[in-house]
C-alpha positions as a printed NumPy array, in Angstrom:
array([[148.305,  13.262,  -1.134],
       [148.4  ,  12.852,  -4.951],
       [151.788,  13.879,  -6.423],
       [152.193,  16.103,  -9.453],
       [154.505,  15.702, -12.395],
       [155.629,  18.555, -14.494],
       [155.381,  17.946, -18.291],
       [159.133,  18.755, -18.428],
       [160.049,  16.427, -15.552],
       [162.278,  14.243, -17.74 ],
       [164.332,  17.241, -18.893],
       [165.269,  18.619, -15.459],
       [168.346,  17.631, -13.463],
       [169.414,  15.122, -12.437],
       [169.429,  13.556, -15.834],
       [169.778,   9.959, -14.636],
       [167.652,   7.202, -16.195],
       [167.419,   5.128, -12.93 ],
       [166.456,   8.085, -10.925],
       [163.866,   9.181, -13.481],
       [162.337,   5.685, -13.488],
       [161.982,   5.971,  -9.732],
       [160.256,   9.373, -10.105],
       [157.811,   8.086, -12.727],
       [156.935,   4.912, -10.819],
       [156.412,   6.865,  -7.556],
       [154.068,   9.253,  -9.536],
       [152.109,   6.366, -11.016],
       [151.727,   4.708,  -7.574],
       [150.401,   8.048,  -6.201],
       [147.727,   8.514,  -8.892],
       [146.582,   4.975,  -8.749],
       [145.388,   4.76 ,  -5.158],
       [141.9  ,   3.145,  -4.848],
       [141.536,   2.928,  -8.602],
       [138.162,   2.051, -10.046],
       [136.083,   2.753, -13.158],
       [135.052,   6.172, -11.731],
       [138.606,   7.508, -11.494],
       [140.303,   5.629, -14.264],
       [139.555,   8.235, -16.996],
       [141.274,  11.221, -15.277],
       [144.343,   9.004, -14.732],
       [144.365,   7.961, -18.404],
       [144.235,  11.707, -19.477],
       [147.219,  12.414, -17.114],
       [149.116,   9.55 , -18.603],
       [148.324,  10.631, -22.158],
       [149.744,  14.089, -21.482],
       [152.935,  12.575, -20.133],
       [153.257,  10.3  , -23.124],
       [152.58 ,  13.18 , -25.529],
       [155.312,  15.296, -23.948],
       [157.733,  12.396, -24.163],
       [156.949,  11.656, -27.827],
       [156.97 ,  15.376, -28.75 ],
       [160.557,  15.78 , -27.467],
       [161.621,  12.492, -28.963],
       [160.411,  13.553, -32.464],
       [161.007,  17.304, -32.549],
       [163.283,  18.101, -29.533],
       [160.597,  20.43 , -28.33 ],
       [157.429,  20.452, -26.308],
       [154.297,  20.991, -28.48 ],
       [152.295,  24.24 , -28.247],
       [149.201,  22.373, -27.066],
       [151.194,  21.411, -23.844],
       [153.235,  24.48 , -23.646],
       [150.36 ,  26.811, -23.055],
       [149.485,  24.839, -19.783],
       [152.984,  25.155, -18.393],
       [153.608,  27.354, -15.419],
       [155.95 ,  30.282, -15.582],
       [158.876,  28.398, -14.111],
       [158.639,  25.507, -16.628],
       [158.337,  27.966, -19.487],
       [161.468,  29.809, -18.422],
       [163.3  ,  26.511, -18.034],
       [162.413,  25.472, -21.575],
       [163.459,  28.888, -22.982],
       [166.797,  28.482, -21.333],
       [167.138,  24.919, -22.671],
       [166.224,  25.812, -26.156],
       [168.713,  28.662, -26.21 ],
       [171.739,  26.824, -25.048],
       [174.002,  24.269, -26.809],
       [172.885,  20.818, -25.842],
       [175.619,  18.3  , -24.911],
       [175.449,  15.003, -26.888],
       [175.873,  12.902, -23.846],
       [173.015,  14.775, -22.148],
       [170.84 ,  14.203, -25.155],
       [171.551,  10.474, -25.263],
       [170.667,  10.219, -21.528],
       [167.33 ,  12.036, -22.189],
       [166.605,   9.646, -25.082],
       [167.221,   6.668, -22.729],
       [164.891,   8.198, -20.137],
       [162.238,   8.746, -22.812],
       [162.335,   5.094, -24.095],
       [162.238,   3.615, -20.672],
       [159.499,   5.947, -19.564],
       [157.324,   5.222, -22.613],
       [157.785,   1.453, -22.111],
       [156.683,   1.864, -18.448],
       [153.684,   3.948, -19.35 ],
       [152.469,   1.65 , -22.141],
       [152.688,  -1.279, -19.758],
       [150.9  ,   0.6  , -17.141],
       [148.132,   1.675, -19.421],
       [147.168,  -1.996, -20.098],
       [145.776,  -1.975, -16.598],
       [142.996,   0.409, -17.665],
       [142.09 ,  -1.098, -21.025],
       [139.491,  -3.516, -19.678],
       [137.919,  -0.901, -17.541],
       [137.644,   1.462, -20.341],
       [136.252,  -1.168, -22.69 ],
       [133.628,  -2.011, -20.067],
       [132.614,   1.592, -19.637],
       [132.532,   2.201, -23.441],
       [130.264,  -0.806, -23.891],
       [127.627,   1.053, -21.812],
       [127.535,   3.888, -24.401],
       [125.626,   3.829, -27.626],
       [125.777,   6.626, -30.164],
       [123.499,   6.695, -33.196],
       [121.623,   9.02 , -35.574],
       [117.795,   9.103, -35.823],
       [116.427,   9.45 , -39.318],
       [113.607,  11.742, -38.404],
       [110.834,  12.971, -40.847],
       [111.867,  16.502, -39.746],
       [115.482,  16.301, -40.884],
       [115.236,  15.059, -44.507],
       [118.055,  17.491, -45.481],
       [120.046,  17.928, -42.22 ],
       [122.729,  20.552, -41.955],
       [126.283,  19.231, -41.914],
       [128.457,  19.382, -38.755],
       [125.501,  20.545, -36.567],
       [122.28 ,  19.224, -35.021],
       [120.573,  18.257, -31.826],
       [121.986,  15.754, -29.382],
       [119.837,  13.856, -26.908],
       [121.615,  12.096, -24.074],
       [119.528,   9.638, -22.138],
       [120.203,   8.027, -18.766],
       [118.89 ,   4.594, -19.497],
       [118.467,   3.79 , -15.764],
       [116.334,   6.82 , -14.765],
       [115.06 ,   7.864, -18.291],
       [116.292,  11.418, -17.609],
       [117.45 ,  13.255, -20.754],
       [119.92 ,  16.054, -21.48 ],
       [119.587,  17.94 , -24.695],
       [122.124,  19.905, -26.643],
       [122.543,  21.961, -29.805],
       [125.88 ,  21.235, -31.353],
       [128.113,  22.624, -34.074],
       [131.424,  21.372, -35.189],
       [134.333,  22.609, -37.44 ],
       [134.093,  26.174, -36.058],
       [137.21 ,  28.153, -36.709],
       [138.114,  30.377, -33.79 ],
       [140.966,  32.891, -33.757],
       [143.145,  32.414, -30.665],
       [146.139,  34.457, -29.603],
       [148.764,  32.305, -31.359],
       [146.702,  30.487, -34.006],
       [143.296,  29.728, -35.566],
       [141.835,  26.694, -33.832],
       [138.973,  24.37 , -34.801],
       [136.414,  23.83 , -31.975],
       [133.235,  21.92 , -31.266],
       [130.405,  23.64 , -29.458],
       [127.723,  21.945, -27.288],
       [124.959,  24.243, -26.022],
       [122.493,  22.889, -23.56 ],
       [118.768,  23.021, -24.425],
       [116.533,  23.313, -21.337],
       [113.141,  21.697, -21.658],
       [110.374,  21.909, -19.021],
       [110.095,  18.175, -18.871],
       [113.412,  16.188, -18.435],
       [111.876,  12.769, -18.448],
       [110.159,  11.408, -21.542],
       [109.099,   8.029, -23.14 ],
       [111.55 ,   6.318, -25.52 ],
       [110.072,   8.221, -28.447],
       [113.013,  10.261, -29.758],
       [110.947,  11.689, -32.553],
       [108.628,  13.203, -29.881],
       [111.514,  14.716, -27.892],
       [113.003,  16.141, -31.047],
       [109.674,  17.693, -31.873],
       [109.499,  19.305, -28.41 ],
       [112.964,  20.672, -28.698],
       [112.132,  22.189, -32.137],
       [108.923,  23.745, -30.738],
       [110.371,  25.152, -27.523],
       [113.339,  26.547, -29.411],
       [111.126,  28.01 , -32.193],
       [113.133,  26.349, -34.929],
       [111.511,  26.446, -38.313],
       [114.576,  26.084, -40.396],
       [114.765,  24.146, -43.647],
       [116.773,  22.031, -43.485],
       [116.144,  21.121, -39.895],
       [119.063,  20.182, -37.621],
       [119.961,  16.54 , -37.585],
       [118.97 ,  14.322, -34.566],
       [121.595,  12.294, -32.701],
       [121.288,  10.206, -29.541],
       [123.623,   8.957, -26.923],
       [122.293,   6.219, -24.614],
       [124.198,   5.572, -21.432],
       [123.361,   2.319, -19.747],
       [124.493,   3.33 , -16.232],
       [123.045,   5.836, -13.681],
       [125.133,   9.075, -13.972],
       [125.29 ,  12.677, -12.972],
       [126.73 ,  15.431, -15.185],
       [129.996,  15.239, -13.143],
       [130.271,  11.554, -13.856],
       [133.204,  10.33 , -15.87 ],
       [131.09 ,   8.09 , -18.124],
       [129.067,  11.15 , -19.069],
       [132.222,  13.094, -19.995],
       [133.435,  10.032, -21.878],
       [130.202,   9.719, -23.915],
       [130.452,  13.458, -24.965],
       [134.119,  13.016, -25.906],
       [133.251,   9.943, -28.041],
       [130.46 ,  11.835, -29.68 ],
       [132.685,  14.885, -30.538],
       [135.395,  12.463, -31.823],
       [132.831,  10.638, -34.046],
       [131.399,  13.914, -35.481],
       [134.82 ,  15.462, -36.09 ],
       [136.041,  12.67 , -38.431]])
């Protein structure tokens, strides 16, 4: 059974660098069973969260709000108690040693996945189509066509970025992808034709028309596949720059 590691694992007793190294290695061993390209992305995300928590405390002596909101009640209470008491200098030095050793371990461990990730990313192509319909495309919004290059199946979305949403604690910028359902999910490679079909079925007569973007994935995938999730993440990252 896969082990779990709390984001505040390195701050809980016992504060012993050797013991914490054992805990971390045991956790990495647990999440790495039968690793392949299909399960490496969730592992990388888990490792990224651990690295973020370590760096947060190293730089600010606190856990960031983005991680804090995902903590369970017990971990939140533990942090509140920690923040409200005087911290012993020796304790802090021990924690710093744990952080440095853990970061080195995690960076070395991450190298294992780099070639896998590069190989998967090479199967994803993202580009914009200069359509005759979008001579003056709207900024930060448009239509996204995702094509399975093995089966020729397409998935279509309206997207809009840089949307400010008021959350409980702060205003946050979000990126929205809304699926467009077409009667035909298999088309020729004519993206202009697919774009026209989307505009017609959605009754879009705007001026300017939404811009047209395409993701081609050179692997057979389902919507639950990690390469599909990775492709959307890369698109959102590119459009958010």
